[in-house]
C-alpha positions in Angstrom: 7.7 -131.4 159.8 10.4 -132.9 160.2 10.6 -134.8 163.7 13.8 -136.1 163.7 12.7 -139.7 163.2 14.2 -142.0 160.9 12.0 -142.7 157.8 12.2 -145.4 155.7 12.5 -144.5 152.0 10.9 -146.3 149.3 11.2 -146.4 145.6 7.7 -145.4 143.9 6.7 -149.1 143.3 6.8 -149.7 147.1 10.6 -151.5 147.7 12.8 -149.8 150.5 15.7 -148.1 149.0 19.2 -149.2 151.0 21.4 -146.7 152.0 24.0 -147.5 149.4 21.8 -147.0 146.6 20.3 -143.9 147.7 23.9 -142.1 148.2 24.6 -143.5 144.7 21.7 -142.2 143.4 22.8 -138.4 145.1 25.9 -138.8 143.7 25.2 -139.6 140.2 22.3 -136.5 140.5 24.8 -133.6 142.5 28.2 -134.5 140.5 26.5 -135.5 137.1 23.4 -134.5 136.0 23.4 -131.2 137.3 26.2 -129.8 136.1 25.4 -131.5 132.7 22.1 -129.7 132.9 23.9 -126.5 134.0 26.6 -126.6 130.7 23.1 -127.2 128.8 21.6 -123.8 129.9 25.0 -122.0 129.8 25.3 -123.0 126.2 21.5 -121.7 125.4 21.9 -118.5 127.5 25.3 -117.6 126.2 23.6 -116.9 123.3 22.3 -113.7 125.2 24.0 -110.1 124.6 26.2 -109.2 127.8 29.2 -106.6 127.2 30.0 -107.5 124.1 32.2 -110.2 124.9 32.4 -113.3 122.6 30.8 -117.0 123.0 33.7 -118.6 124.7 34.5 -115.6 127.2 30.6 -116.0 128.4 30.1 -119.8 128.3 32.4 -120.9 131.6 31.3 -118.3 133.8 27.8 -118.3 132.6 27.7 -122.2 133.2 29.2 -122.0 136.5 26.6 -119.6 137.7 23.7 -121.7 136.4 24.7 -125.1 138.0 25.3 -122.6 141.3 21.9 -121.2 140.4 20.8 -125.1 140.7 22.2 -126.1 143.3 20.9 -122.9 145.6 17.6 -123.2 144.1 17.9 -127.4 145.5 19.5 -126.3 148.9 16.1 -123.6 149.6 13.6 -126.6 148.5 15.0 -128.8 150.7 15.1 -126.4 154.1 11.6 -125.9 152.7 11.1 -129.7 153.2 12.4 -129.7 156.6 10.4 -127.0 158.0 
């Protein structure tokens, strides 16, 4: 349960994480890794048959929906951790 108190965040090795390092890591995760994973999964799911559309017509919408789904899942996990 979240108590509202300030908590110290540490590395796996036990070292304390600075605020700048945490922001940098979150930025890289949300703006680089999540879109890359979304486009890779979009590439895979684009091969599923859907309304006789071509690959190029399906790739961008499916990739964007995949990125959105990843973000929603991550948000729900964060909410579950806080509750």
